[in-house]
ROVEX-302541 format. One record per residue (C-alpha): residue in three letters; x, y, z; residue number from 1. Coordinates in Angstrom, 3 decimals. Layout:
residues N
+--------+----------+----------+----------+-----+
: residu :       px :       py :       pz : num :
+--------+----------+----------+----------+-----+
:    ala :        X :        Y :        Z : NUM :
...
+--------+----------+----------+----------+-----+
This chain:
residues 279
+--------+----------+----------+----------+-----+
: residu :       px :       py :       pz : num :
+--------+----------+----------+----------+-----+
:    unk :    0.000 :    0.000 :    0.000 :   1 :
:    unk :    1.329 :    3.417 :   -0.946 :   2 :
:    unk :    1.965 :    5.761 :    1.993 :   3 :
:    unk :    0.390 :    9.215 :    1.751 :   4 :
:    unk :    2.703 :   12.227 :    2.172 :   5 :
:    unk :    2.687 :   13.601 :    5.692 :   6 :
:    unk :    1.477 :   17.002 :    4.390 :   7 :
:    unk :   -1.644 :   15.235 :    3.117 :   8 :
:    unk :   -2.149 :   13.541 :    6.484 :   9 :
:    unk :   -1.802 :   16.921 :    8.195 :  10 :
:    unk :   -4.261 :   18.615 :    5.844 :  11 :
:    unk :   -6.817 :   15.820 :    6.310 :  12 :
:    unk :   -6.492 :   16.221 :   10.048 :  13 :
:    unk :   -7.166 :   19.980 :    9.859 :  14 :
:    unk :  -10.381 :   19.133 :    7.999 :  15 :
:    unk :  -11.453 :   16.750 :   10.758 :  16 :
:    unk :  -10.812 :   13.684 :    8.584 :  17 :
:    unk :   -8.821 :   10.547 :    9.262 :  18 :
:    unk :   -7.258 :    7.845 :    7.165 :  19 :
:    unk :   -9.009 :    4.442 :    6.925 :  20 :
:    unk :   -7.527 :    1.643 :    8.993 :  21 :
:    unk :   -5.463 :   -0.863 :    7.059 :  22 :
:    unk :   -4.264 :   -4.229 :    8.313 :  23 :
:    unk :   -1.755 :   -4.789 :    5.530 :  24 :
:    unk :    1.904 :   -4.672 :    6.348 :  25 :
:    unk :    3.188 :   -1.340 :    5.070 :  26 :
:    unk :    6.791 :   -1.589 :    6.099 :  27 :
:    unk :    6.447 :    1.354 :    8.448 :  28 :
:    unk :    9.726 :    2.078 :   10.139 :  29 :
:    unk :   10.355 :    3.537 :   13.569 :  30 :
:    unk :   11.390 :    6.749 :   11.809 :  31 :
:    unk :    8.040 :    6.950 :    9.998 :  32 :
:    unk :    6.204 :    6.303 :   13.259 :  33 :
:    unk :    8.173 :    9.065 :   14.945 :  34 :
:    unk :    7.299 :   11.411 :   12.056 :  35 :
:    unk :    3.610 :   10.569 :   12.463 :  36 :
:    unk :    3.837 :   11.253 :   16.205 :  37 :
:    unk :    5.515 :   14.576 :   15.442 :  38 :
:    unk :    2.708 :   15.458 :   13.033 :  39 :
:    unk :    0.109 :   14.656 :   15.671 :  40 :
:    unk :    1.892 :   16.979 :   18.082 :  41 :
:    unk :    1.953 :   19.692 :   15.413 :  42 :
:    unk :   -1.779 :   19.245 :   14.914 :  43 :
:    unk :   -2.374 :   19.683 :   18.633 :  44 :
:    unk :   -0.384 :   22.884 :   18.453 :  45 :
:    unk :   -2.480 :   24.091 :   15.514 :  46 :
:    unk :   -5.705 :   23.350 :   17.380 :  47 :
:    unk :   -4.390 :   25.154 :   20.440 :  48 :
:    unk :   -3.565 :   28.163 :   18.302 :  49 :
:    unk :   -7.060 :   28.152 :   16.798 :  50 :
:    unk :   -8.517 :   27.981 :   20.292 :  51 :
:    unk :   -6.521 :   31.042 :   21.358 :  52 :
:    unk :   -6.843 :   33.339 :   18.319 :  53 :
:    unk :  -10.016 :   31.953 :   16.750 :  54 :
:    unk :  -10.627 :   29.847 :   13.627 :  55 :
:    unk :   -9.763 :   31.441 :   10.307 :  56 :
:    unk :  -13.436 :   32.015 :    9.422 :  57 :
:    unk :  -14.183 :   33.843 :   12.696 :  58 :
:    unk :  -13.525 :   37.528 :   12.234 :  59 :
:    unk :  -13.452 :   38.983 :   15.756 :  60 :
:    unk :  -11.150 :   36.697 :   17.765 :  61 :
:    unk :  -10.104 :   39.441 :   20.165 :  62 :
:    unk :  -13.614 :   40.043 :   21.537 :  63 :
:    unk :  -13.992 :   39.554 :   25.282 :  64 :
:    unk :  -11.326 :   39.284 :   27.950 :  65 :
:    unk :   -7.775 :   38.883 :   26.696 :  66 :
:    unk :   -4.879 :   37.019 :   28.307 :  67 :
:    unk :   -2.100 :   39.095 :   29.819 :  68 :
:    unk :    0.452 :   40.987 :   27.757 :  69 :
:    unk :    3.205 :   38.508 :   28.677 :  70 :
:    unk :    1.039 :   35.517 :   27.719 :  71 :
:    unk :    0.185 :   37.063 :   24.364 :  72 :
:    unk :    3.807 :   37.991 :   23.639 :  73 :
:    unk :    4.689 :   34.313 :   24.105 :  74 :
:    unk :    1.715 :   33.206 :   21.998 :  75 :
:    unk :    2.711 :   35.568 :   19.196 :  76 :
:    unk :    6.247 :   34.193 :   19.187 :  77 :
:    unk :    5.017 :   30.592 :   19.291 :  78 :
:    unk :    2.629 :   31.134 :   16.385 :  79 :
:    unk :    5.359 :   32.820 :   14.347 :  80 :
:    unk :    7.639 :   29.825 :   14.942 :  81 :
:    unk :    4.886 :   27.377 :   13.997 :  82 :
:    unk :    4.240 :   29.285 :   10.774 :  83 :
:    unk :    7.925 :   29.270 :    9.902 :  84 :
:    unk :    8.112 :   25.481 :   10.248 :  85 :
:    unk :    4.899 :   24.687 :    8.328 :  86 :
:    unk :    5.196 :   23.497 :    4.731 :  87 :
:    unk :    1.633 :   22.867 :    3.562 :  88 :
:    unk :    0.389 :   26.137 :    1.951 :  89 :
:    unk :   -3.071 :   25.989 :    3.524 :  90 :
:    unk :   -1.710 :   25.410 :    7.027 :  91 :
:    unk :    1.184 :   27.838 :    6.632 :  92 :
:    unk :   -1.199 :   30.554 :    5.422 :  93 :
:    unk :   -3.531 :   29.991 :    8.368 :  94 :
:    unk :   -0.635 :   30.142 :   10.819 :  95 :
:    unk :    0.799 :   33.310 :    9.269 :  96 :
:    unk :   -2.649 :   34.883 :    9.569 :  97 :
:    unk :   -2.877 :   33.653 :   13.174 :  98 :
:    unk :    0.437 :   35.379 :   13.857 :  99 :
:    unk :   -0.979 :   38.747 :   12.738 : 100 :
:    unk :   -4.105 :   38.175 :   14.817 : 101 :
:    unk :   -2.084 :   37.220 :   17.899 : 102 :
:    unk :    0.025 :   40.319 :   17.364 : 103 :
:    unk :   -3.075 :   42.531 :   17.190 : 104 :
:    unk :   -4.450 :   40.906 :   20.329 : 105 :
:    unk :   -1.160 :   41.688 :   22.093 : 106 :
:    unk :   -1.342 :   45.301 :   20.966 : 107 :
:    unk :   -4.869 :   45.519 :   22.370 : 108 :
:    unk :   -3.530 :   44.862 :   25.871 : 109 :
:    unk :   -1.246 :   47.910 :   25.863 : 110 :
:    unk :   -2.608 :   50.472 :   28.362 : 111 :
:    unk :   -2.898 :   54.100 :   27.204 : 112 :
:    unk :   -0.880 :   55.411 :   30.163 : 113 :
:    unk :    1.376 :   52.686 :   31.609 : 114 :
:    unk :    3.679 :   53.254 :   34.530 : 115 :
:    unk :    7.340 :   53.986 :   33.862 : 116 :
:    unk :    8.618 :   50.423 :   34.306 : 117 :
:    unk :    5.802 :   48.949 :   32.221 : 118 :
:    unk :    6.238 :   51.625 :   29.564 : 119 :
:    unk :    9.882 :   50.644 :   29.151 : 120 :
:    unk :    8.942 :   46.974 :   28.758 : 121 :
:    unk :    6.257 :   47.810 :   26.208 : 122 :
:    unk :    8.574 :   50.121 :   24.284 : 123 :
:    unk :   11.276 :   47.442 :   24.175 : 124 :
:    unk :    8.847 :   44.878 :   22.744 : 125 :
:    unk :    7.305 :   47.349 :   20.281 : 126 :
:    unk :   10.770 :   48.086 :   18.939 : 127 :
:    unk :   11.121 :   44.416 :   17.982 : 128 :
:    unk :    7.805 :   44.628 :   16.108 : 129 :
:    unk :    8.399 :   48.001 :   14.459 : 130 :
:    unk :    8.045 :   46.681 :   10.900 : 131 :
:    unk :    4.644 :   45.122 :   11.656 : 132 :
:    unk :    2.854 :   47.722 :   13.803 : 133 :
:    unk :    2.011 :   51.428 :   13.911 : 134 :
:    unk :    0.345 :   53.829 :   16.312 : 135 :
:    unk :   -2.912 :   55.319 :   15.088 : 136 :
:    unk :   -2.772 :   59.094 :   15.455 : 137 :
:    unk :   -6.509 :   59.449 :   16.043 : 138 :
:    unk :   -7.092 :   56.830 :   18.743 : 139 :
:    unk :   -3.532 :   56.475 :   19.989 : 140 :
:    unk :   -3.911 :   52.696 :   19.852 : 141 :
:    unk :   -1.370 :   50.363 :   18.272 : 142 :
:    unk :   -2.454 :   48.406 :   15.194 : 143 :
:    unk :   -1.192 :   45.933 :   12.635 : 144 :
:    unk :   -1.415 :   47.791 :    9.282 : 145 :
:    unk :   -4.160 :   46.468 :    7.026 : 146 :
:    unk :   -1.541 :   46.316 :    4.276 : 147 :
:    unk :    0.021 :   43.366 :    6.130 : 148 :
:    unk :   -3.226 :   41.419 :    5.831 : 149 :
:    unk :   -3.638 :   42.219 :    2.131 : 150 :
:    unk :   -0.038 :   41.274 :    1.401 : 151 :
:    unk :   -0.661 :   37.920 :    3.070 : 152 :
:    unk :   -3.910 :   37.442 :    1.121 : 153 :
:    unk :   -2.045 :   38.136 :   -2.115 : 154 :
:    unk :    0.701 :   35.689 :   -1.123 : 155 :
:    unk :   -1.884 :   32.901 :   -0.800 : 156 :
:    unk :   -4.302 :   34.021 :   -3.506 : 157 :
:    unk :   -3.885 :   30.709 :   -5.325 : 158 :
:    unk :   -4.842 :   28.713 :   -2.220 : 159 :
:    unk :   -8.219 :   28.387 :   -0.515 : 160 :
:    unk :   -6.802 :   29.974 :    2.631 : 161 :
:    unk :   -6.159 :   33.216 :    0.728 : 162 :
:    unk :   -9.893 :   33.888 :    0.499 : 163 :
:    unk :  -10.372 :   33.744 :    4.274 : 164 :
:    unk :   -7.241 :   35.822 :    4.873 : 165 :
:    unk :   -8.625 :   38.506 :    2.532 : 166 :
:    unk :  -11.870 :   38.701 :    4.491 : 167 :
:    unk :   -9.852 :   38.949 :    7.689 : 168 :
:    unk :   -8.319 :   42.039 :    6.066 : 169 :
:    unk :  -11.818 :   43.468 :    5.558 : 170 :
:    unk :  -12.483 :   43.111 :    9.290 : 171 :
:    unk :   -9.095 :   44.338 :   10.501 : 172 :
:    unk :   -9.030 :   47.755 :   12.219 : 173 :
:    unk :   -7.805 :   50.430 :    9.807 : 174 :
:    unk :   -7.270 :   53.315 :   12.185 : 175 :
:    unk :   -8.314 :   56.889 :   11.526 : 176 :
:    unk :  -11.820 :   58.312 :   11.794 : 177 :
:    unk :  -14.228 :   59.363 :    9.032 : 178 :
:    unk :  -16.498 :   61.345 :   11.388 : 179 :
:    unk :  -19.530 :   60.457 :    9.273 : 180 :
:    unk :  -18.271 :   62.085 :    6.057 : 181 :
:    unk :  -19.647 :   60.336 :    2.962 : 182 :
:    unk :  -16.558 :   60.498 :    0.776 : 183 :
:    unk :  -14.366 :   59.146 :    3.561 : 184 :
:    unk :  -16.783 :   56.308 :    4.349 : 185 :
:    unk :  -17.061 :   55.353 :    0.688 : 186 :
:    unk :  -13.290 :   55.381 :    0.227 : 187 :
:    unk :  -12.762 :   53.331 :    3.392 : 188 :
:    unk :  -15.276 :   50.775 :    2.152 : 189 :
:    unk :  -13.512 :   50.630 :   -1.218 : 190 :
:    unk :  -10.247 :   49.919 :    0.581 : 191 :
:    unk :  -11.786 :   47.085 :    2.595 : 192 :
:    unk :  -14.863 :   45.368 :    1.121 : 193 :
:    unk :  -13.961 :   46.713 :   -2.318 : 194 :
:    unk :  -10.469 :   45.237 :   -2.138 : 195 :
:    unk :  -11.945 :   41.859 :   -1.236 : 196 :
:    unk :  -14.391 :   41.960 :   -4.166 : 197 :
:    unk :  -11.571 :   42.939 :   -6.525 : 198 :
:    unk :   -9.343 :   40.063 :   -5.438 : 199 :
:    unk :  -12.013 :   37.385 :   -4.915 : 200 :
:    unk :  -15.075 :   38.238 :   -7.085 : 201 :
:    unk :  -16.303 :   34.634 :   -6.729 : 202 :
:    unk :  -14.997 :   34.120 :   -3.196 : 203 :
:    unk :  -16.666 :   32.436 :   -0.249 : 204 :
:    unk :  -17.346 :   35.752 :    1.511 : 205 :
:    unk :  -18.713 :   37.826 :   -1.395 : 206 :
:    unk :  -22.225 :   37.877 :    0.089 : 207 :
:    unk :  -20.913 :   39.054 :    3.465 : 208 :
:    unk :  -18.825 :   41.755 :    1.793 : 209 :
:    unk :  -21.795 :   42.914 :   -0.268 : 210 :
:    unk :  -23.954 :   43.179 :    2.845 : 211 :
:    unk :  -21.392 :   45.574 :    4.300 : 212 :
:    unk :  -21.356 :   47.572 :    1.046 : 213 :
:    unk :  -25.160 :   47.597 :    1.043 : 214 :
:    unk :  -25.192 :   49.172 :    4.519 : 215 :
:    unk :  -22.718 :   51.803 :    3.350 : 216 :
:    unk :  -24.869 :   52.597 :    0.303 : 217 :
:    unk :  -27.899 :   53.033 :    2.580 : 218 :
:    unk :  -25.930 :   55.492 :    4.713 : 219 :
:    unk :  -24.807 :   57.508 :    1.680 : 220 :
:    unk :  -28.359 :   57.681 :    0.331 : 221 :
:    unk :  -29.598 :   58.890 :    3.720 : 222 :
:    unk :  -26.796 :   61.474 :    4.107 : 223 :
:    unk :  -26.596 :   62.812 :    0.540 : 224 :
:    unk :  -28.849 :   65.856 :    0.904 : 225 :
:    unk :  -27.397 :   66.832 :    4.288 : 226 :
:    unk :  -23.780 :   66.794 :    3.076 : 227 :
:    unk :  -23.650 :   68.989 :   -0.035 : 228 :
:    unk :  -19.943 :   69.706 :    0.512 : 229 :
:    unk :  -19.244 :   65.948 :    0.280 : 230 :
:    unk :  -21.236 :   65.201 :   -2.862 : 231 :
:    unk :  -18.595 :   65.891 :   -5.517 : 232 :
:    unk :  -15.891 :   63.833 :   -3.794 : 233 :
:    unk :  -18.321 :   61.039 :   -3.038 : 234 :
:    unk :  -19.489 :   60.930 :   -6.644 : 235 :
:    unk :  -15.892 :   60.303 :   -7.747 : 236 :
:    unk :  -15.852 :   57.067 :   -5.769 : 237 :
:    unk :  -19.027 :   55.758 :   -7.421 : 238 :
:    unk :  -17.260 :   54.947 :  -10.690 : 239 :
:    unk :  -14.891 :   52.694 :   -8.746 : 240 :
:    unk :  -17.852 :   50.944 :   -7.163 : 241 :
:    unk :  -19.448 :   50.391 :  -10.556 : 242 :
:    unk :  -16.265 :   48.773 :  -11.890 : 243 :
:    unk :  -16.105 :   46.437 :   -8.882 : 244 :
:    unk :  -19.782 :   45.475 :   -8.887 : 245 :
:    unk :  -20.253 :   44.898 :  -12.623 : 246 :
:    unk :  -18.413 :   41.533 :  -12.850 : 247 :
:    unk :  -20.174 :   39.994 :   -9.831 : 248 :
:    unk :  -22.822 :   37.303 :  -10.134 : 249 :
:    unk :  -26.436 :   38.509 :  -10.053 : 250 :
:    unk :  -27.301 :   37.461 :   -6.503 : 251 :
:    unk :  -30.125 :   39.203 :   -4.671 : 252 :
:    unk :  -27.730 :   41.259 :   -2.583 : 253 :
:    unk :  -25.638 :   42.199 :   -5.632 : 254 :
:    unk :  -28.785 :   43.470 :   -7.364 : 255 :
:    unk :  -29.717 :   45.511 :   -4.286 : 256 :
:    unk :  -26.291 :   47.123 :   -4.123 : 257 :
:    unk :  -26.250 :   47.913 :   -7.858 : 258 :
:    unk :  -29.727 :   49.466 :   -7.590 : 259 :
:    unk :  -28.620 :   51.714 :   -4.729 : 260 :
:    unk :  -25.445 :   52.645 :   -6.587 : 261 :
:    unk :  -27.558 :   53.668 :   -9.575 : 262 :
:    unk :  -29.687 :   55.898 :   -7.330 : 263 :
:    unk :  -26.553 :   57.546 :   -5.951 : 264 :
:    unk :  -25.170 :   58.118 :   -9.452 : 265 :
:    unk :  -28.384 :   59.918 :  -10.401 : 266 :
:    unk :  -28.243 :   62.218 :   -7.382 : 267 :
:    unk :  -27.600 :   65.892 :   -8.204 : 268 :
:    unk :  -24.316 :   67.365 :   -7.072 : 269 :
:    unk :  -24.547 :   70.684 :   -5.268 : 270 :
:    unk :  -23.368 :   73.568 :   -7.437 : 271 :
:    unk :  -21.398 :   74.961 :   -4.522 : 272 :
:    unk :  -19.174 :   71.877 :   -4.539 : 273 :
:    unk :  -18.740 :   71.592 :   -8.301 : 274 :
:    unk :  -15.158 :   72.609 :   -9.293 : 275 :
:    unk :  -15.143 :   75.861 :  -11.271 : 276 :
:    unk :  -13.603 :   75.947 :  -14.745 : 277 :
:    unk :  -10.591 :   78.130 :  -15.291 : 278 :
:    unk :  -10.877 :   81.147 :  -17.619 : 279 :
+--------+----------+----------+----------+-----+
């Protein structure tokens, strides 16, 4: 009987599947048995990581009480090491995404005004993560840049895991504050849900992304008349939305969003916000 590659065994295990029992002699050596035991241990580690940061298709793993800063620093390092040692693309992609999520969870434990000793410890750790984090000027909180998530989604675009990573990017905190301004909200949505639809127009999470876009369209329709100074800039974003929505399948939610986009495109733009032509 031909022995399956260990990467296949590992992938089956992540899907909750097992290999059928076989009573034939397969010539399994002690080395092969040790490798299988090692794989089982790796699987336990993967399941533990999922339990701590959330499964890949859960988009708010940091909700609720968080472990301590020290515990999360260790978790982040452990996940990074696990990702570095993984070889199967689906598992490696999930672990690399889990590393970013663990890192964001760690950042969420940083207090706004720590004591001197704690501040020095935090600053020392942040220095080691300087290429992966930034401090949002508006909120003062530390975040993993959304660009890190999109870069990871692009890295695994040819694998199934890339789809889920991309929707994690949609749900990642971006920083900044739109303060209810239409053009800002539309642009922010283009850079999140819009980016997902551009990369994965037939992806698993298209309906969820479109529901978010639909809510944004509702808000713009409701705010249009009360924000005349925002109309011209907002209208510029509508052409981008049309280009993103046109290739999508005609689901019920896609039709709703296209209908609302059409209504926005027909809205008059206040003359006071229309750029004047030079003489």
